[in-house]
N, C-alpha and C positions, 0 to 999 in steps of 0.2 A: 064665765066674765067677758064682759064688755070692754073692746080695746081702748074704748075713753077712758075707764078705767085703769091700765096700765101706765105707770108714770112713763116711760120711756115711752110708748106710741104718742100719749098726747106732745111727749117736749118735740118729737120727732114732728108730727102735725104742724109745729106751732113754728119752726128752723124750716120747715115747705121740704123736708123728706118725707116721701111717699113710706106706710110703713111696714108693706114690703121690700124697701131699699133697707139690707142690714151691713153693706159694708162700711157703712160709720155708726154701727151700733156701739161698739166700743170707744169708740172718740167720744161720740154722745152720753155714753155712758158715765165715762169718767169724770165728762165735765156736770155734769147732773149732780153726782156724790161731790163733788167737790162746792159745788153752789148750795148742797144738804149741808157741810160740813160748815160752810160760811151762816147756814142760819141757826144752827146748832151753838158756833159761837157769839150769836148774838143772841142768843138765850130762845127761839125760837125751835119749837119739834119733843121730840122724846128727850129723855134725860142723858142720854147715850148718843153719840153721833151714829147719824140714821144714814144708809148706803142701799142702794136699788141694785136688783138684777134686772131678767129680760121681763120679766113677770110681776115684780112689784106693782101693789096698785094703790091708790091714793089714799084707799080706808089703814093703809100700813101705816101712815106718816099721820101722827096724831097731835095735834096743835090748835090752838084758841084761835089763829089765823086763820080767816077764811081760806079756800082753797084756790079759789082764783088768783087772789091778791100773793100766794103762794107759786103759782105755777106762775104771773109775769113777771115774780121774781128768776127765776129759774129759766128761764128761757132767754130773760136779756144775759143773764149771767153767760148762759151757754153761746148765744147769740155772739156775745164779744167777741169769745175764742174762737169759735166754731166758723162764724160766717161772718165777721167784721161787718160795718157799714163802711162807704166808700169816703165816706167824709167826717173830718175831726170834730165837725156840730154836731152830725148826728151820732156820734163818740161818746161826744159829751152829753148829750139828752141820753143816751145808755145811763152813763156812768150817772147822773144826776139824780134819774129816777131808780136805780137801785138804791143807789143813798138814802132817796129819800123813804124807800120802800124798808127797808131796814131800819131806821129810824122810827118809822111808823108801828111796823110790826113790834119792834122792843116797845115801845109803849103799850103798845095790844096785851103784850107776855107779863108785863110787869103790874098792868090794871088787873090783871084776871078777867080777861075776857073783856074789857071795854069797861069805860070811864060811864056808860049807861046803867052798865049793872052794877055798881056802887063799889068796883073795887079800886 
C-alpha cells in the first residue's frame, strides 16, 4: 500500500505535517472524520457515514465525485480548525470555497455523475 493511498497520510501532507510525525494524528483523524460526515450529510459518498482509521485508503471511499475534489474539501475543512489562516480574508475564502465545493459535489451526486452523462 502506497502512502499516497492512505487518507490520513494524504491529508497530513496537504496540511504540511510530515507522515512520520504522529502526535497530531488523532486530531487530524477526528477533523477528517468530521469532514467526511459533512460530505455524508450533503449526499456525497456511501449510504452510511464514512470514518477513517490510520490505514483507511481512498479506494474505500466510494463516490461519484472525483478524489481530488473530495481531498480539497477535506483539507480545507481540516485546515480551518487545525491550522487556521492568520487573516479573516483567507478564512472567508476557505469558507466560500468549502460552500462552493459542497454545492458542486451535491449537484454531481444529484446528476448521477455529471450532466454530460445524461444524469
